[in-house]
C-alpha positions in Angstrom: 63.5 90.5 -61.3 63.5 92.7 -64.4 60.5 94.9 -65.1 58.7 93.7 -68.1 58.1 96.2 -71.0 55.1 96.0 -73.3 54.7 97.7 -76.7 51.2 98.8 -77.6 50.5 95.6 -79.7 51.6 93.3 -76.8 49.4 95.2 -74.4 46.4 95.2 -76.6 46.8 91.4 -77.0 46.9 91.0 -73.2 43.9 93.2 -72.6 41.9 91.1 -75.1 43.0 87.8 -73.5 41.9 89.1 -70.0 38.6 90.9 -71.3 36.4 88.7 -69.2 38.6 88.8 -66.1 36.9 89.2 -62.7 37.3 91.8 -61.4 37.7 93.6 -64.7 41.0 95.2 -65.5 39.7 98.7 -65.2 38.4 98.0 -61.7 41.8 96.5 -60.8 43.6 99.5 -62.2 41.4 102.0 -60.4 41.8 100.2 -57.1 45.5 100.0 -57.5 45.7 103.8 -58.4 43.6 104.7 -55.3 45.9 102.8 -53.0 48.9 104.5 -54.6 47.4 107.9 -54.4 46.8 107.3 -50.6 50.5 106.8 -50.2 51.1 110.1 -51.8 48.7 112.2 -49.9 50.6 113.7 -47.0 47.6 115.8 -46.0 44.5 113.4 -45.9 42.2 116.4 -45.6 43.3 118.1 -48.9 41.0 117.3 -51.8 42.2 115.2 -54.8 41.6 116.6 -58.4 41.1 113.8 -60.9 41.2 114.8 -64.5 39.5 112.1 -66.6 39.4 111.7 -70.4 37.0 110.0 -72.7 38.7 106.6 -73.0 39.9 103.7 -70.9 42.4 105.9 -69.1 39.5 108.2 -68.0 37.7 105.1 -66.9 40.6 104.0 -64.7 40.5 107.6 -63.3 36.8 107.5 -62.4 37.1 104.1 -60.7 40.0 105.5 -58.7 37.9 108.6 -57.8 35.0 106.4 -56.6 37.3 104.2 -54.4 38.9 107.3 -52.9 35.5 108.7 -52.0 34.5 105.4 -50.5 37.6 105.7 -48.3 36.7 109.2 -47.1 38.6 111.4 -49.4 37.2 114.6 -51.0 37.5 114.1 -54.8 36.8 116.6 -57.5 36.5 114.9 -61.0 36.7 117.1 -64.1 37.4 116.9 -67.8 38.1 119.3 -70.7 35.7 122.2 -70.7 34.5 121.8 -67.1 34.9 124.5 -64.6 37.4 123.3 -62.1 36.9 124.6 -58.5 39.9 126.6 -57.4 41.6 125.6 -54.1 44.5 123.7 -52.7 44.7 120.1 -53.9 46.8 117.4 -52.2 47.1 115.6 -55.5 46.3 116.1 -59.2 45.7 113.0 -61.1 46.2 112.8 -64.9 43.7 110.3 -66.4 43.1 112.2 -69.7 44.8 109.9 -72.3 46.6 106.5 -72.1 48.5 104.6 -74.7 45.6 104.7 -77.3 46.4 108.4 -78.1 47.4 108.5 -81.8 47.4 112.1 -82.6 48.7 115.3 -81.0 46.8 116.9 -78.1 45.2 120.2 -79.1 42.6 122.7 -78.1 40.8 122.4 -74.8 42.7 119.3 -73.9 46.0 121.0 -74.4 44.8 123.9 -72.1 44.1 121.2 -69.5 47.6 119.7 -69.9 49.0 123.2 -69.4 47.0 123.7 -66.2 48.3 120.4 -64.9 51.8 121.4 -65.6 51.3 124.6 -63.9 50.4 122.9 -60.7 53.2 123.1 -58.0 52.2 119.9 -56.1 52.4 116.2 -56.8 51.0 115.0 -60.1 50.1 111.4 -60.6 49.9 110.0 -64.1 47.8 106.9 -64.7 49.6 104.4 -66.9 51.5 107.1 -68.9 51.5 110.9 -68.8 49.0 112.2 -71.3 50.6 113.2 -74.6 53.5 110.8 -74.4 53.6 108.0 -76.9 53.8 104.7 -75.0 56.1 102.9 -77.6 58.5 105.7 -78.3 58.6 108.4 -75.7 57.6 111.1 -78.3 55.6 114.1 -77.1 52.4 114.2 -79.2 51.9 118.0 -79.3 52.0 118.6 -75.6 52.5 116.2 -72.6 51.9 116.2 -68.8 54.9 116.4 -66.6 54.2 114.2 -63.8 56.0 113.8 -60.4 54.8 110.1 -60.3 53.6 107.6 -63.0 51.7 104.4 -62.1 52.0 102.1 -65.1 49.5 99.2 -65.3 50.2 95.6 -66.2 53.9 96.3 -67.2 56.3 99.1 -68.1 55.8 101.0 -71.3 59.0 101.6 -73.4 58.1 105.3 -73.8 58.3 105.9 -70.0 62.0 105.2 -70.1 63.4 106.4 -73.4 63.6 109.7 -75.5 61.4 112.3 -73.8 59.8 109.9 -71.3 62.1 110.4 -68.4 61.6 114.1 -68.5 57.8 113.6 -68.2 57.2 110.6 -65.9 58.8 111.4 -62.7 59.2 108.4 -60.5 57.8 105.3 -62.2 56.1 102.5 -60.4 54.5 99.5 -62.1 51.6 97.4 -60.9 51.0 94.1 -62.6 47.1 93.8 -61.9 47.6 90.0 -61.4 48.4 89.2 -65.1 50.9 86.6 -66.3 53.7 88.2 -68.5 55.6 85.2 -69.4 57.7 85.1 -72.6 57.8 88.9 -73.3 61.0 89.9 -75.2 61.2 93.4 -73.7 62.3 94.4 -70.2 64.3 97.1 -68.3 68.0 96.3 -68.3 69.1 94.9 -64.9 72.0 93.1 -63.4 70.2 89.8 -63.9 70.9 90.3 -67.6 74.7 89.6 -67.0 74.7 88.1 -63.5 76.0 84.7 -64.6 79.1 86.3 -66.0 80.0 88.1 -62.7 82.5 85.5 -61.4 85.7 86.1 -59.4 89.0 85.5 -61.1 90.9 82.3 -60.5 94.1 82.8 -58.5 96.1 80.7 -61.0 95.8 83.0 -64.0 97.9 85.4 -66.1 97.4 88.3 -68.5 96.8 85.7 -71.3 93.8 84.4 -69.4 91.9 87.6 -69.9 92.3 88.1 -73.7 94.0 90.5 -76.0 91.9 93.5 -77.1 92.8 95.5 -80.2 91.4 99.0 -80.4 91.7 100.3 -84.0 91.2 104.0 -84.8 92.9 107.2 -84.0 93.3 108.9 -87.4 95.0 112.3 -87.5 93.6 114.7 -84.9 91.5 111.9 -83.4 93.9 109.7 -81.4 92.2 110.6 -78.2 89.1 108.6 -79.1 91.2 105.4 -79.5 93.2 106.0 -76.4 90.1 106.5 -74.4 88.6 103.2 -75.6 92.0 101.5 -74.9 92.2 102.9 -71.4 88.6 101.7 -70.7 89.5 98.2 -71.9 92.5 98.0 -69.8 90.9 99.2 -66.6 87.8 97.0 -67.1 90.0 94.0 -67.2 91.4 92.9 -70.6 94.7 91.1 -70.2 96.5 93.1 -72.9 95.4 96.1 -74.9 96.9 97.0 -78.2 95.9 100.4 -79.6 96.3 100.3 -83.5 96.6 104.0 -84.4 96.3 105.4 -88.0 98.4 108.3 -86.7 101.6 107.1 -85.0 102.2 107.8 -81.4 105.1 106.4 -79.3 103.4 106.1 -76.0 100.2 107.1 -74.0 101.8 109.0 -71.1 98.6 108.8 -69.1 98.4 105.0 -69.6 101.7 103.6 -70.5 100.4 100.0 -70.1 98.7 100.4 -73.4 100.8 99.0 -76.4 100.6 101.5 -79.2 101.0 99.7 -82.6 100.0 99.9 -86.3 96.5 98.7 -87.0 97.8 95.6 -88.8 100.1 94.7 -85.9 97.4 95.2 -83.3 94.9 93.0 -85.2 97.5 90.2 -85.6 97.6 89.8 -81.8 93.9 90.3 -81.1 91.4 87.9 -79.7 88.8 90.7 -79.8 88.7 94.0 -81.6 87.0 97.3 -81.2 87.0 99.3 -84.5 85.9 102.8 -85.0 87.0 105.3 -82.2 88.5 108.2 -84.2 88.9 105.9 -87.3 87.9 108.4 -89.9 86.6 107.3 -93.4 89.8 107.2 -95.4 90.8 104.4 -97.8 93.0 103.0 -95.1 90.2 103.0 -92.7 88.0 101.2 -95.1 90.6 98.6 -95.8 90.9 97.9 -92.0 87.1 97.3 -91.9 87.3 95.0 -94.8 90.0 92.9 -93.0 88.0 92.6 -89.7 84.7 91.8 -91.4 86.0 88.2 -92.0 87.8 87.8 -88.6 86.8 84.9 -86.5 86.9 86.8 -83.2 84.3 89.1 -81.5 84.1 92.5 -83.0 82.6 95.7 -81.9 82.0 98.4 -84.5 81.3 102.1 -83.5 81.6 105.6 -84.9 83.2 105.9 -88.3 83.2 102.1 -88.7 79.5 102.4 -88.9 79.5 105.2 -91.2 81.7 103.2 -93.6 79.3 100.3 -93.3 76.4 102.6 -94.3 78.3 103.8 -97.3 79.4 100.3 -98.5 76.4 97.9 -98.6 78.5 94.9 -99.8 80.7 95.3 -96.8 77.6 95.6 -94.5 76.3 92.3 -95.9 79.6 90.7 -95.1 79.4 91.8 -91.4 75.9 90.2 -91.3 77.4 86.9 -92.4 80.0 86.7 -89.7 80.1 83.6 -87.5 81.7 85.3 -84.5 79.8 87.8 -82.4 79.3 91.3 -83.7 78.3 94.3 -81.5 77.4 97.8 -82.8 76.9 100.8 -80.7 75.4 103.6 -82.9 74.0 106.9 -81.9 70.7 107.8 -83.6 72.3 109.5 -86.6 74.7 106.6 -87.2 71.6 104.2 -86.8 69.8 106.3 -89.4 72.7 106.0 -91.9 72.7 102.2 -91.3 69.0 102.0 -92.0 69.0 104.4 -94.9 66.5 106.4 -92.9 66.5 109.6 -90.9 67.4 110.5 -87.4 63.8 111.6 -86.8 62.5 108.3 -88.0 64.9 106.4 -85.7 63.9 108.5 -82.6 60.2 108.0 -83.5 60.5 104.4 -82.5 63.9 103.6 -81.0 63.0 100.0 -80.0 61.9 99.2 -83.5 65.1 100.8 -85.0 67.3 98.8 -82.6 65.5 95.5 -83.4 65.8 96.1 -87.1 69.6 96.8 -86.8 70.0 93.6 -84.8 68.2 91.6 -87.4 69.9 93.3 -90.4 73.5 92.9 -89.1 72.9 89.7 -86.9 74.4 91.9 -84.2 73.9 92.8 -80.6 73.0 96.6 -80.7 73.1 99.5 -78.3 71.2 102.4 -79.7 72.5 105.2 -77.6 70.6 108.1 -76.2 68.3 108.9 -73.4 67.2 105.3 -72.4 69.8 103.4 -74.4 68.0 100.5 -76.1 69.8 97.2 -76.4 68.5 94.6 -79.0 69.8 91.2 -79.7 69.5 89.0 -82.8 67.1 86.7 -81.1 64.5 89.4 -80.6 65.1 90.2 -77.0 65.4 93.9 -76.0 66.2 96.0 -73.0 66.1 99.7 -72.1 68.7 101.0 -69.8 67.5 103.4 -67.0 71.0 104.1 -65.5 72.9 107.3 -66.2 72.4 111.1 -66.4 73.0 114.0 -68.8 76.7 114.0 -67.8 77.1 111.4 -70.5 76.3 114.1 -73.1 80.0 114.9 -73.6 82.7 114.0 -76.1 84.4 110.6 -75.7 81.8 108.9 -73.6 80.8 106.6 -76.5 84.5 105.6 -77.0 84.7 104.6 -73.3 81.6 102.5 -73.7 83.2 100.7 -76.6 86.3 100.0 -74.6 84.1 98.6 -71.7 82.4 96.2 -74.1 85.7 95.2 -75.7 87.2 94.4 -72.3 84.4 92.1 -71.2 84.4 90.4 -74.7 88.2 89.8 -74.3 87.4 88.1 -70.9 85.2 85.6 -72.7 81.9 87.1 -71.6 79.0 86.2 -74.0 78.3 89.2 -76.3 74.8 89.8 -74.9 76.1 89.9 -71.4 79.1 92.0 -72.2 77.0 94.6 -74.0 74.4 94.7 -71.2 77.0 95.0 -68.4 78.9 97.7 -70.2 75.8 99.8 -70.8 74.8 99.4 -67.1 78.2 100.2 -65.7 78.6 103.2 -68.1 75.4 104.7 -66.8 76.0 103.7 -63.2 79.5 105.2 -63.2 78.1 108.6 -64.3 75.5 108.3 -61.4 78.3 107.6 -59.0 80.2 110.6 -60.1 77.1 112.9 -59.7 76.5 111.4 -56.2 80.0 112.3 -55.2 79.4 116.0 -56.4 81.4 115.6 -59.5 78.5 115.7 -62.1 76.4 115.6 -64.0 77.7 118.9 -65.4 81.3 118.6 -66.4 81.8 114.8 -66.3 84.8 114.0 -68.6 84.7 110.7 -70.4 87.9 109.5 -68.8 86.4 109.9 -65.3 83.9 107.1 -66.0 86.6 104.5 -66.4 87.8 104.2 -62.7 84.3 104.6 -61.5 83.0 101.7 -63.6 86.0 99.6 -62.5 85.0 100.1 -58.9 81.4 99.2 -59.6 82.3 96.0 -61.5 84.5 94.7 -58.8 81.8 95.5 -56.3 79.2 93.6 -58.3 81.5 90.6 -58.6 82.3 90.7 -54.8 78.7 90.8 -53.8 77.6 88.1 -56.4 79.8 85.4 -54.9 
């Protein structure tokens, strides 16, 4: 079951609805935190240092401290300005600030955060590391770097995207007994595409699995289109046509790819990926105008998105398409599409992805640490798979090819995008686990790793 994610407004609504709960939510949170802390304490005799702030997060921490004392633990509770006894602590608990923090941490509170971050042992953050914005993952001045985070009621988007993963350590979620039905946000999981994980019929042929056209590869950028084409082929598209703006005779590393002109490739397509190495020439713009009215699923990436941002009439045409549209921008491309700035996009990645999904009636993957997937119906997911090895040239082109392959095999667009993002990240993890990353992962290495993972998922889903 997917972990539900709550933005601050949704969390406040739930807290209001359960304001009269018995026992109160603060009591439940403190009890849950005490039980979690007991599991972390390897030396039951070492004291626990609980740092409590002035708000609800501090209240949770004080309940936790009371429960631990009742269970026989030595607990020191302190706040900013207090003299903290020196000594060896078995656990430091961050209960300074929760999701209500609205301004940067400064002064004595910042000094306390620095002391927490200097501690060499386990650090448990209650709900969210202090100083981290719960909706966006932005650091507000300074932020605690925890080894463990216990999130109450549901997960918070900021734990899993932008700077969150560098501050949260291992994240656990405790529900506190609340019902979370109908929430639009969750962590991406296999459940988001499980229904499409079906084995192939024996009585099938290459035409059964679609014809993918990859359009791009302007002068000096043919590698981007070839990577996307190879990814499409190895993730199962029946035929892959690579329409290159710069003519090549053959891809010697993948001769199964059929290299064509863009027009010829599109004429045979049941699905198209447009953008890898496309450039922004007049020829590229004309290609984009042609596919805008196509009646097959379409993925737009890279320069195709930059052209959309520069031509509002064309962008409006994309939003009117009847067939499925998928876009996979990085933050700078998203900013251009929204006539905004990269900083504004990163300040609330979930909101930016949802706005793009609405504006273009598209399925969106806003790439980055904690890729955010948003759908036109308002659903959104955050991906937790992957590692910094994906921060290298060409990995976005490979992701585009993965999505295109699954669309060509008649996967629904939401499932195709979800599976492609999951496999993309999981492939990077598999390479690192085998000792081949994260440093130095080349984009092309992701392709066979993802193919293995997809086949394994299908085999275990039968």
